[in-house]
C-alpha positions as CSV (number, residue, x, y, z in Angstrom):
1,X,-19.1,-20.5,-76.9
2,X,-16.5,-21.3,-74.7
3,X,-15.3,-25.3,-73.9
4,X,-14.8,-25.2,-70.7
5,X,-15.3,-29.6,-70.8
6,X,-12.0,-31.9,-70.7
7,X,-12.8,-31.5,-74.7
8,X,-10.8,-28.5,-74.5
9,X,-7.9,-29.2,-71.8
10,X,-4.7,-28.6,-72.7
11,X,-1.0,-29.3,-71.5
12,X,-0.6,-27.7,-68.3
13,X,-3.8,-27.1,-67.6
14,X,-5.3,-28.9,-64.3
15,X,-8.5,-30.9,-64.3
16,X,-10.2,-31.7,-61.4
17,X,-11.8,-34.8,-60.3
18,X,-13.7,-35.0,-57.4
19,X,-13.7,-37.5,-55.0
20,X,-10.7,-39.3,-56.9
21,X,-7.9,-39.1,-54.3
22,X,-6.9,-42.2,-52.9
23,X,-9.5,-40.7,-49.6
24,X,-11.9,-39.8,-51.7
25,X,-10.9,-35.7,-51.7
26,X,-10.6,-34.1,-54.9
27,X,-8.0,-35.1,-57.1
28,X,-5.8,-31.8,-59.0
29,X,-4.6,-33.5,-61.8
30,X,-1.6,-31.4,-64.1
31,X,-1.8,-32.2,-67.5
32,X,1.5,-33.3,-69.3
33,X,0.5,-34.2,-72.6
34,X,-2.5,-34.9,-75.2
35,X,-2.5,-37.7,-77.0
36,X,-5.0,-38.7,-80.0
37,X,-5.9,-42.4,-80.6
38,X,-8.2,-43.0,-83.7
39,X,-10.1,-46.4,-84.6
40,X,-12.9,-48.3,-86.5
41,X,-14.8,-46.6,-83.6
42,X,-13.8,-43.3,-83.8
43,X,-11.6,-40.6,-82.8
44,X,-10.9,-40.0,-78.9
45,X,-8.5,-38.1,-77.2
46,X,-5.8,-38.8,-73.7
47,X,-5.0,-36.7,-71.0
48,X,-1.4,-38.2,-69.2
49,X,-1.4,-35.8,-66.2
50,X,-0.3,-36.3,-62.6
51,X,-1.5,-35.7,-58.4
52,X,2.2,-35.8,-57.3
53,X,3.4,-39.4,-57.4
54,X,0.0,-40.7,-59.2
55,X,-0.2,-40.8,-62.8
56,X,-3.7,-41.2,-64.9
57,X,-4.7,-41.2,-67.8
58,X,-8.2,-39.7,-68.7
59,X,-9.5,-41.1,-72.2
60,X,-12.7,-39.6,-73.6
61,X,-14.3,-39.7,-76.6
62,X,-15.2,-37.2,-79.9
63,X,-18.7,-38.1,-79.7
64,X,-21.9,-36.6,-79.2
65,X,-21.8,-37.9,-75.5
66,X,-19.3,-37.4,-73.6
67,X,-17.8,-40.5,-71.9
68,X,-14.5,-40.2,-69.6
69,X,-12.7,-43.0,-68.3
70,X,-9.9,-42.6,-66.0
71,X,-7.0,-44.9,-65.8
72,X,-4.3,-45.4,-62.8
73,X,-1.2,-44.8,-65.0
74,X,1.0,-46.7,-63.1
75,X,-0.5,-49.7,-61.9
76,X,0.2,-52.3,-64.2
77,X,-2.0,-55.4,-64.2
78,X,-0.4,-58.7,-65.8
79,X,-2.6,-61.0,-68.1
80,X,-2.4,-64.2,-65.4
81,X,-3.3,-62.0,-62.5
82,X,-6.6,-60.9,-64.4
83,X,-6.7,-65.0,-65.8
84,X,-6.4,-64.3,-69.4
85,X,-3.1,-65.4,-71.9
86,X,-2.4,-64.5,-74.7
87,X,-4.7,-67.9,-76.9
88,X,-7.1,-67.1,-74.8
89,X,-7.6,-63.6,-76.1
90,X,-6.8,-64.5,-79.9
91,X,-9.9,-67.0,-79.4
92,X,-12.0,-64.0,-78.2
93,X,-11.3,-62.2,-81.3
94,X,-11.6,-64.8,-83.5
95,X,-15.9,-65.6,-82.0
96,X,-16.2,-62.3,-80.5
97,X,-19.3,-63.2,-77.5
98,X,-20.1,-61.0,-75.4
99,X,-20.5,-63.7,-72.8
100,X,-17.1,-64.3,-72.2
101,X,-15.8,-62.6,-68.8
102,X,-12.6,-62.4,-67.0
103,X,-13.3,-62.6,-62.5
104,X,-10.9,-59.8,-61.3
105,X,-10.8,-58.4,-57.7
106,X,-14.0,-60.0,-56.6
107,X,-15.7,-58.4,-59.6
108,X,-17.0,-60.0,-63.4
109,X,-15.7,-58.1,-66.6
110,X,-18.0,-58.5,-70.0
111,X,-15.9,-59.1,-73.0
112,X,-17.1,-56.3,-75.3
113,X,-14.6,-55.7,-78.1
114,X,-10.9,-55.7,-79.2
115,X,-9.7,-53.2,-82.1
116,X,-6.7,-52.3,-83.6
117,X,-5.5,-48.2,-82.6
118,X,-3.5,-45.8,-83.9
119,X,-1.9,-43.5,-80.7
120,X,-0.5,-40.5,-82.0
121,X,1.5,-38.9,-78.9
122,X,0.4,-35.1,-78.5
123,X,-1.5,-35.2,-81.4
124,X,0.5,-35.1,-84.7
125,X,3.2,-37.3,-86.5
126,X,2.3,-40.4,-88.0
127,X,0.6,-42.8,-85.8
128,X,1.7,-46.4,-84.2
129,X,-0.4,-49.2,-84.1
130,X,-1.2,-51.2,-80.8
131,X,-3.9,-54.1,-80.2
132,X,-6.8,-53.9,-77.8
133,X,-9.3,-55.5,-75.4
134,X,-12.2,-54.0,-73.8
135,X,-14.0,-55.3,-71.0
136,X,-16.3,-53.9,-68.6
137,X,-18.1,-54.3,-65.7
138,X,-22.0,-55.2,-65.1
139,X,-22.1,-51.9,-63.3
140,X,-21.3,-49.5,-66.0
141,X,-18.8,-47.8,-63.8
142,X,-15.2,-50.0,-64.5
143,X,-13.5,-51.3,-67.0
144,X,-10.3,-53.4,-67.8
145,X,-8.4,-53.1,-70.8
146,X,-5.1,-54.7,-72.1
147,X,-3.2,-53.2,-74.7
148,X,-0.5,-54.9,-77.0
149,X,2.3,-52.9,-78.6
150,X,4.7,-54.5,-81.0
151,X,7.2,-56.2,-79.5
152,X,5.9,-54.9,-76.0
153,X,4.3,-57.6,-73.3
154,X,0.9,-57.8,-72.6
155,X,-0.2,-55.0,-70.5
156,X,-3.6,-54.5,-68.6
157,X,-5.2,-51.8,-66.9
158,X,-8.3,-51.1,-64.5
159,X,-10.5,-47.5,-65.1
160,X,-14.0,-46.1,-63.9
161,X,-16.3,-43.6,-65.9
162,X,-16.1,-40.9,-64.1
163,X,-19.1,-38.6,-65.2
164,X,-18.6,-35.6,-67.2
165,X,-20.7,-33.1,-65.2
166,X,-18.3,-33.3,-62.4
167,X,-14.7,-33.0,-64.2
168,X,-13.8,-29.6,-63.9
169,X,-10.4,-27.9,-66.1
170,X,-8.5,-25.2,-64.8
171,X,-6.4,-23.3,-67.8
172,X,-2.5,-22.6,-67.1
């Protein structure tokens, strides 16, 4: 059976997400790269894709229930913009309380977990590690992630959960 889901998307394929353009029309993302992510929570994949000047990452987890997260790749948010600093993140690593939250753009994002991730560019190679903190909104559709690569500043990103039923993949 042919897999037409996001799982089968590759470089130069087109991923269509209805209503995801800034004008709420369909967004047509051309895939530039496909990367693998591994952690204690399992394996995930990331597509870096563009629609004109708009760059996104489309991530899904490789388990039985398909979950797709779309992140505006070019819109990095500073830690202070979401009310965090390195000491707070470190303390939250220690106590792992899901009562901890940040407020950003009039929404509360609750701490979910933090963990190390191995990133495999183009799904090959030795993998490079980074640390990830995940926050989720009460609506279950929005998230904020904080990423820390060795020797780089902290970066935060907003993401949206997209139903796998609406995403279409067209082969190159």
